[in-house]
N, C-alpha and C positions, 0 to 999 in steps of 0.2 A: 571775864571780859563782857562788855556790853557792846552790841552792834549799833550802827547808826540809828536804827529804829528805836532802840532802847530795850530790846528783848535780850535776855541772857543767851550767850552763845553756847549753851549746853544742849545736848540732844533732847528734843521734846518727846521722843518716843523711846521705848526700851531698845537698847542696841544689843546685837548678838556678838559677844566677845568670847564665848566658850564654844568649842566644837570645831572640828576640821572638816575639810571636804569629805573625808571618809565617813564622818558622822552625818553630814548633810545629805549625802546621796541616797542612803536607804529611806530617809524620810520623804525626799522628793519622789522617789520611785513609788512609794506607797500612796502618796497623794495624787499621783498621775493616774493610778489605777481606779477602776470602778469599785464601789463600796463592797461588792460581792466577790472581788478577785482574791485569789489565795494570798497569804502573807508573803512578804518579801524581806522581812527584817532579818538581821544576822542571827545565826544560831550559836555563834561563839560568845559565851558570857563575858569574855574580856573586852568585847567591843561595846558593851552596853553602857558603862559609865559615861563615856564621851557622847554616846548617842542620847542618853537621857538628859545630859547637861545641855546639849544643843536643843532638844525638844522643849525643855523648860525655858531657856532663854529666848527661843523663837515664839513663845506663847502658844504652842501647839499641843500641850499635854492633853487637854480634853478632846481635841480632834483626833489625836492618835488613839486614845482610849476608845473613842466612838468607833473608829475603824476596826480596832482589834475586837471589840464586842460583836460587830456585825459579821465578822468572818471567823470568829472563835480563834483568833491568833493566840499562840502560846508565848507570852512575854515572861521573862524571868521574874520571880517573885519580888525581888528588891526593886527592879525597874517599875513593876506594876504599882508598888506601894508609893514610890516617889512621884510617879505620874498622877496617881489618884490624889495625893496631897497637893500637888500643883494645881490640878483641876478644881479641887475643893477651895483653894485660896482664890482662884479666879472667880468661882461662883460667889464666895463671900464678899469679895471686893465689888463685884458687879451689883449684887443685891444691896450692899451698903450704899453704893453710888445712886442707885435707883431710889432707895428709901429717902435720901436727902435731896434728890433732884425733883422728885414728884411734887412736893409742896411748891417749889418754885414754878413748875409748869402751871400748877393751879393758879398761882399768883399772876402769871402772865395772862392767863385766860381771864381772870377777874378784871384786870386792867385793860383788856381789849388789845393786847399786844400779840399778834400772831407769832408763833415760834415753831420751828421744825427741829427734828433730830437729824444729825449727820453721822457718817462713819459708823464706828462700832455701836453707838447708842441706837442707830437706826437698823443696823444689821441683826442685832441680837433678837429683837421681837419679830422681824420680818423674814429672816433667812435661817438663823441658827436655832431659834426657838428654845434654847436652853442657856442658863446663865454660866455654865461651867465650860462652854466651848470656846468663847471668843473674849479674850481679855480686853479691858479698856484702861488706858493710862489716864484718861479724862473723859468728861462728857461734853460732846460737841453739839451746840445749839446754833441754829441759823435764825436771825431776825432780819427785818427790813432795815436798811440804813437809816431811814427816817425815824425809826423807833429806838435808835441808839441811846439818846438821852433819857427817854422814858424807861428803858431797860436798866440803865445805870441807877436811876433813882429807886426803881423797884428792888434791885438786888441789894442796894444799901439798906433799904427799909426792912429787908428780910434777913439782915445780919451778915450778908456776904461782904468780903473785903476784896479790893482790887489786887491783882497780882503785879506783874512787871509794869513799870511806869513808862508810858510812851512819851515821845518827844514833846507833844503839845496836847492840850485838852481835846482838840478836834482831830488828832492824827488818826484815831479810830472814830468814825468809819471812813473818813475822807481819803486817807492815804494808806491805811493798814487794815487788813482784812479781819482781824479778831482782837478781842480783849480778854485777858485772863482774869478769872475771878476764883476766889477760894471760898467754898462752903465750909464753915467751921464745924468741927465735930471732933470726937476723940481721934479719928483718922480723917483729916481734912480731905475734901473732895475737890478736885480741880475742875473748873467749868470754863470751857473756851466758848465765848459768845462770838459767833461769826456774823459779819454784815455781808460778806461775800464768801463763796465756797472755796476760792483758791487764793494763794498767797501772792503770786506775781502781780505787780501793780498794773502792768499792761492789761490784765484781764478785767480790771475794774472799769476800763474804758471800752473794751470790746464785747463785754457781756452785760446785758441789761440787769439792773438791780432786781427786777421781778422775774428773772429767767426761771429760777427753780420754784417759783410760786404758782406756776400754771398747772392746774389739774393735780394738786397734791393728793396723797393717800392719807388715810387715817390708820393709826395703830394705837397701842396702849403702852404707857410706861407705868408699871404698877397698876393702879385702878383708874388712872387718868388718861383720857384721850389726848393724843398729840399727833401732829402732822409729820409726814416724811415726804420727800420729793417723789414724783411719779417714777415708776420703775426705770424708764429710759434715762432719766436724769441721774438716778442713783448710779447706773452703769457708767455714764459719762464721768461722774464725780470719782468713782472708784478708780477708773482707768487713768484719768488725768492726774489725780492726786498721787497715784503710784509713780507716774512719770516725773512729776515735778519734784519728787523725793528720790529720784535716781534709780527706781526699781530695785531697791536694796532689801526690802523686808519680805520674807517668804510669807508671812501671815497676810500681808496686804495683797499679794498675788493670789493666795488661796481665797481671800474674800471675793475677788473677781471671779475665780473659778467656781466657787460655790454659788455665788449669785447667778451665774450663767446656768449652772445645773438646775437650780430651783426655778428660775424665771425665764430662762432662755427661749422657751417655746411660745411665750406670750409677749415678748418684747417686740416693739415696732422698730426694726433695725433701720428703716428708712428715716424715721424721726431722729435716731441717734446720729446717723451720718449727717443729716441736714443741720441739726442743732449744733453739732461739733463744728461744722463749716461756718455757720453763722456767727458763732462765738469765738472763732479763731482758735479752736481747741483741737482741730483734726490731728495735727502732728502729735500733741500730747496724748490724746486718746489712742492713737495708733501705736505710739511707743509703749504705753502701759499695757495694752492688750497683747502686743507682740511679745514683750518680755514675759508676761505671765504665761502665754501660750508656749513659748520656748521652754519654760521651766516645768509647767504642769499639764501641758496638753491643750487641745483646742478650746477656745473661749467663745468664739462667735463664728458664724458662717464665713468661709474663706472670701466670698465676694464682698462682705462687709469690710474686711481688713484691706482688700484691694481698693475699695472705694475711699476709705479713709486715707490711704497712702496717696491716692490720685488727687486729693483736694489741694488747691493752690495754697502755698504758704510763703510768707515774706521772710526776708532775712531777720526781721524783728521777731517773728514767731520762732524761728530757729534759735536765735540768740537767747530769747527768754527761756525756752525749754532747756537749752544747754547750760545756762547759768543757774537755774532754779535749785538744783540739788546742792550747789556749793555756796548758797547765800550766807550760811552761818560761818563758814571757814574763811570767806573772803568778802566781808561786808562792804568794803569800798567798791569792789567790782560789782557787787549787787546794786549799790546805789547808781553807779554809772550805767548799768544795764537798764535800770528803771528810767533814767533820764533819756537814754537813747531810744527806748522801745515804747514808751507810753505816749499815746496820742494826746495832743492839746498843749500848746506852748504855755498858756496861762496856768494850766494844771501843773505842769512840770516846774514852773517857776515857784508856785506855791509849795510844792513838795521840797524843792531845794531850800526855800526860805525856812521851812520847818526844820530841816536838817541842820542848817547853819545857826539858827537862833532858837534852840529848844526852850521850853517853858521852865519856870522855876521848879515845878513839881518833878520834872525829869532830872534837873540838875541837883535837886536835893537828894535824890537817890544815888548820885555819883559822888557827891562831896558832902560828907556827913557833918562837918563842923559848921557852926553858925557864928559869924562875926561881921563887923562892918566890911562891906565889899566882898562878901562871900560869893555872890553871884558871878562877879568878874573872875574871881579865883577859880570857881567851878568851870567856867568857860575855858580858861587856860588849862586846867587839869584835864578836861575832856579832849582838848586838842593834843596834849602831850600823850594821852593814852592812845589816840589814833595813830600819831606819828610812831610811837613805840611799837605798836602792833605791826605797822608797815615795815619797820626795820627789823623787828624781832623775828618774824616768821621766816624770811629768806635767810637770816643769819643762822637760825637753828637748823634749817634744811642744809645749808652749806657745811656747817660743822658736822652734822650727821653724815653727810656724803664724804667729807674728809676723813672722818673716823673709819669709814669702811675702806677707804683707799690706803690708809696708813695704820693698819693694825700691827701691833708688836710682832716682830718675827716674820711678817709677810712682805714688808717693803711696799712699794707702789704696785698698783694694779697693772 
């Protein structure tokens, strides 16, 4: 399936499909404790296969091993070997991504295009300090919206190829927050080039384009200098990003927890509260911090959480936050939310025009055949796909529910 933006409706991040609550709880208990606290892992070897599967799928192998080493936890030999292998794969993948991204950063520098690291790419050098601790599914870069076309030409000249096709040539950065690129290699590296830090279209109008570019820090990727946002803005990004994705990933919660442990004493909490208010992100930042704190323990001073909760929010802020985690599964509601919540009548009309009349490049990805009138056929095919999806999802849900009611031998509920 392709959503109205043109982005594949598959999960963009690794999903946890293995492991039960029984496997999850020991990991959460361990992550809540100080590094020097005694071990709390199960002693029954029979519990470890499910536990290891959960740790691997959650991307926490290196972190669990780090905790075990600091407290001399006794892990079963087979579990230790599997976790070491998973951590080694994480390190290899990260070093591979850095190796292929570093020349691109240098090319951005040579062309005078400012670029920043976001998410895992920014956290590994500034918080985790080791490549085996924090997996990355892609490398996230932030550029200024005005540099989007220059960045596109640069990436093409460096041999990169575009990923998913957006609706129109200007949909990024005008109406969409990122563009996907693939760095070719034996194991291709996915590069997400952001013009804005967050996905909801409303944020493009409530948050200035230069917001994260004020007082940035410098770090290194390989042997190359690169910018990351100032610490307070990294905190805002981690918390709001977690909330906009439904607070579902334990790794992202731990990112926020670990960032607070490393930098909490130096953060300007007043700046975090005020910036969140100014950018209409108070509800999202509060939700992300609160979810992470409920799972892993305190993230910030209690008064900061209270101040974030006390900030005024409109129904548009609440609706944007409520719908954001469900964008992929309900793309039409996602579009409706954008039209209702994004400021600017002319801007919304331009967005709607792009949705209704996508460019040939996007249509070519939906309809592969080439013949006279193929563009008109592609438009019809696109409409049929949307209608089919609207009908198909409720139908499947109804059949699934009916199947539960009328199981053989059970009669009706």
